[in-house]
Steps between C-alpha positions, in 0.01 A plus 500: 500500500838434648670722756864607452668541840758789527844387484679525841878510523623321817801644686782253566454590863142371483301800527288706248677824400169664383304402813523695818766382740361341805506724810577408863312719745779499753771602265479884560511450872806285480678764287393759752621292774834442348547869444415591853733226638774639288435849624500365869817334458670790331368725781686307763830554322474860370599755740378865488690817566334519827589411854273374783555617854349244733505455875820336625584422863565650844781315650697527833846674476654386835591147350673686204731715720836360642713710742836348593715590813233683678203440728162445323147486633268274304165671490162362586301729268578525139611756245367391158644625174234509218535413137307478175511248215594657170469308174442562131156385392349294219147601366320279747705635800443858381119446498510329844710781643272763369201332667673458837489784757838404657692479170625789274585440133720775372698586189841356489663862468346587832720216663815481294736809492579629148722281285490211764393133423373258758836353585648851555204597724559180705851577546425864587242381770774268651733785519239721650423242780876471585526878532179502702633237747831669536319841570268339740779343713674827513204718592408246766847489648521884494164531674625278774805726551762312326764697290482374149724664222404475135773472228503485131717554183262736306154518363436246233259606224241229459253659267472826302149644439455611142302819573789651715827687393715202624374291201776483246765627749508239782469126428389213723816357641667831557627560855487852618798610714476872519250767422637864462826372655317371814557127593220255441537181701129434569167563308416749791819696410379544141143586586618760764724662243230519232250641761716822529430574122204620322345393165718637217827481679771282351704276722828335403488132580812279517421131417689190429421140393419274796858358503636858537624535139393768252478798731338803338323811570136560371295832517140415591219756528275479802131454459185529714305186561127584515420158660712604804394853545732646240799353699829567306634167342711376228243224399685191600452204742794465716644220723804526737786318348631233732277615781589364839452582872727468817247324715569398873379146422370301201129504431364317198144485352427180288223628271508209258311565174335833625584797279464879509547747771155499658591291808762757620292616797397155606861391501601803696222432765592135503869575564411732788251254648766221499774698666301654778311345803125546528236457233523769237170392361328439827479128417286576187513410141611826336509516123714764351592643152705800391859565387754635731750776429839534668369815694202296626240627263221249384410496137194394300476168345287337231221247516367601835161367425635158427708510811214601705313179381807297595490664849138406558576139392794486750285619784711806588350730761705824406612625156770766468490683159662796328297817553439520113333160495302522827160575342515182272614277790243641724217448238618140414576393865139496632436430851733319743815664361646822649662688213767756600685740271862586546747713326816429718651232704422696815144532400489114444633435850262742646205338320603177655512655828146616454383145458683370802846458375787512748766754400675498830790289382617737226713708730666214674716380216795628287630817655221531740351816332455616156781714354378842396540567124576144388293431175223251558482532868151657540356546153 
């Protein structure tokens, strides 16, 4: 009896289409590895709407300050300004940041002001630094008894907050010259006039373009800002147009790529230290953070946890911080660093005296004594 073999049709490619395809045990692993590699590569180039705040540096300020046509006193101790590193994160950087104790990963909207992109924010920080340096120099010179007159050509509207009445009435680029008929040459003129009103009042604001054209009057209601204790405001950020000062001699601060206003107090102390005999820091390494206002007030800053890490790394012995951020800095500093809270320039000077700083030279420069009532003389 003969046997009939079933007919088998061969593929032109040389394999049997009705038979199972040969399998390779490593194929699934290879596919998974390829997918994982693609995800890893994509993760390196995809940024998230988050920023990382990481420790920056604590660098000396005395070699950033240049004073011409006056006597200077190079210090032996060091005033250190503190910085953070700020960057947008990819998925891997975000995960790493969340796992690190000295890095905060925060949503983009907590860093960037509304309707602001990265480039605008960078430019804003450069302008903030320029203003901070100018203010620090003026406050320091006035504290030393020098007469320094501020001049300006109006209050430039930089930004209008959407939730306040100025929105839709005032525009970025408007320059305020009068409020209720009273002249406005400086930002302080505008805020002083607005402070005399209460929420619901309507003020008449005269504005122009930055070149002085298109002069017009605009009625703007006054609002209360709950974040400033219901202080009367229009809801705008202002900068003095063409701000300048009549100084007794030139002082310059070369801040390089550092941005923002948080080095204001450090610069102020650095200028005072360099223009007076004696050791303002007592010969110590003193790290400093905090903004400085024209009247000597010290303001809070961000990223104090990261700055404290930089202070530890730099080996500073003392850290001056704004009062509102003292608890964080104290907790992060650990042993070996004396953390002192300050709210004014005078408190900062007193704090330095408490750790051995020499304030004796402050009354021997300028006019020889502090002029009563001069803004910025004693915070």
